[in-house]
C-alpha positions in Angstrom: 40.5 2.9 -33.0 41.9 -0.6 -32.6 44.9 0.3 -34.9 45.4 3.4 -32.6 45.8 1.2 -29.6 42.4 1.2 -28.1 40.1 -1.7 -27.1 36.4 -0.8 -27.7 33.0 -2.4 -28.2 30.7 -1.0 -30.8 27.3 -0.1 -29.8 24.9 1.8 -32.1 22.7 4.5 -30.5 19.0 4.3 -31.2 18.4 7.9 -32.2 17.1 9.7 -35.3 19.7 11.6 -37.2 17.6 14.7 -37.4 18.6 18.2 -36.2 16.8 21.6 -35.8 16.4 23.6 -39.0 18.0 26.7 -37.6 21.4 24.9 -37.1 24.2 26.3 -39.3 25.2 23.5 -41.9 28.8 23.5 -40.5 27.4 22.8 -36.9 25.4 19.9 -37.7 27.9 17.1 -37.4 28.8 18.1 -33.8 25.3 18.4 -32.9 24.5 14.8 -34.1 27.6 13.4 -32.5 26.5 14.9 -29.1 22.9 13.6 -29.6 24.3 10.0 -30.3 26.5 10.3 -27.1 23.4 11.5 -25.0 21.9 8.3 -25.8 24.5 6.5 -23.6 24.7 9.2 -20.9 22.6 7.5 -18.2 24.3 4.1 -19.1 27.9 5.1 -18.5 30.0 3.4 -15.7 33.8 3.4 -15.7 34.1 3.9 -19.4 34.4 6.4 -22.1 32.0 6.8 -24.9 33.1 8.2 -28.4 30.5 9.0 -30.9 31.0 10.7 -34.3 28.8 12.0 -37.3 30.1 13.1 -40.7 28.5 15.6 -43.1 29.6 17.1 -46.4 29.2 20.7 -46.9 29.3 22.5 -50.3 28.7 26.3 -49.7 25.6 26.4 -47.8 24.4 23.1 -49.0 24.5 20.0 -46.5 24.9 16.7 -48.0 24.1 13.9 -45.5 23.4 10.4 -46.3 21.4 9.8 -49.6 17.9 8.4 -49.2 17.9 6.5 -52.7 19.9 6.1 -55.9 18.5 9.3 -57.4 19.5 11.4 -54.4 23.1 9.8 -54.4 23.4 10.5 -58.2 22.3 14.1 -57.5 24.7 14.5 -54.8 27.7 13.1 -56.6 26.9 15.3 -59.8 26.8 18.3 -57.4 30.2 17.5 -55.9 31.8 16.7 -59.3 34.6 19.1 -60.3 34.4 21.0 -57.0 35.9 21.5 -53.6 33.7 20.5 -50.6 34.3 20.4 -46.8 34.0 17.2 -44.9 33.1 17.8 -41.3 33.1 15.1 -38.6 31.7 15.9 -35.3 33.1 14.0 -32.3 31.7 13.7 -28.6 33.8 12.0 -26.0 31.9 11.4 -23.0 32.3 9.9 -19.3 30.4 10.2 -16.1 32.5 13.2 -15.2 33.5 14.9 -18.5 32.4 15.7 -22.0 34.4 17.1 -25.1 32.7 17.9 -28.3 34.7 19.0 -31.3 34.9 18.7 -35.1 37.5 18.3 -37.8 37.2 19.8 -41.2 39.0 18.5 -44.4 38.7 20.0 -47.9 38.1 17.5 -50.6 38.4 18.3 -54.3 36.8 16.1 -56.9 37.9 15.7 -60.6 34.9 16.1 -62.9 33.0 12.8 -63.0 31.0 11.3 -65.8 27.4 10.1 -65.2 28.7 6.6 -66.1 31.3 6.7 -63.4 28.7 7.9 -60.8 26.1 5.3 -61.7 28.8 2.5 -61.6 29.8 3.5 -58.3 26.4 3.7 -56.8 25.2 0.5 -58.4 28.2 -1.4 -57.2 29.2 0.2 -54.0 25.8 1.3 -52.6 26.9 4.3 -50.5 23.6 5.1 -48.9 25.2 5.0 -45.5 27.9 7.6 -46.3 27.5 11.5 -46.0 27.7 13.0 -49.6 27.2 9.6 -51.0 30.8 8.5 -51.3 33.7 6.7 -49.4 37.1 7.9 -49.8 38.5 4.5 -48.9 36.9 2.8 -51.8 36.9 2.7 -55.7 35.3 6.2 -55.9 38.0 7.8 -53.7 40.6 6.3 -55.9 39.1 7.7 -59.1 37.4 10.8 -57.9 39.6 12.4 -55.2 42.1 14.9 -56.8 43.2 16.6 -53.6 42.7 16.5 -50.0 43.7 19.3 -47.6 43.4 18.1 -44.0 42.9 14.5 -42.5 42.1 11.7 -44.8 40.8 9.8 -41.7 38.4 12.6 -41.0 37.0 12.1 -44.6 36.6 8.3 -43.6 34.5 9.3 -40.7 36.7 9.7 -37.6 39.6 12.1 -37.2 41.6 9.5 -35.1 44.6 11.8 -34.5 42.5 14.1 -32.5 40.4 11.4 -30.8 43.8 9.8 -29.9 45.1 13.0 -28.2 42.0 13.4 -26.2 41.8 9.7 -25.1 45.5 9.2 -24.1 45.0 12.3 -21.9 41.7 11.3 -20.5 41.4 10.7 -16.7 38.7 8.3 -15.6 39.3 8.9 -11.8 
């Protein structure tokens, strides 16, 4: 955000990243982004709140943040050699206005060895990342064969779309 020209303060909402079971997997990211924004709704003054959440979807399977090493290994083995969708939901909120959208990027992984997966998990600890990986670190360099869509979306914020909304935002 700073590199896109915005001054901001990072505040973490105190919310559980859970969602109703009936929500379609491709709607979870936007639901969680809005849930995070609603934490700040009554505290907003003359400012804009931007919240986001990223999920990884493979068919009907939703891969959020892994709970432990075994779950991270399982996620990366599942994604190995396949194309998945990274969905980042964004909520932009002020006192007067709310916009919710998501951005979707197709990511194709090469076929990975168990040793590569374990090395990554043991050395990079990707437990805070949807799908158990970061495109911006070692794993992205060796695992991502192809990206169709926004690289920044895969990193967790489709800044190109956020930028367009914010430069046209009216606080008055």
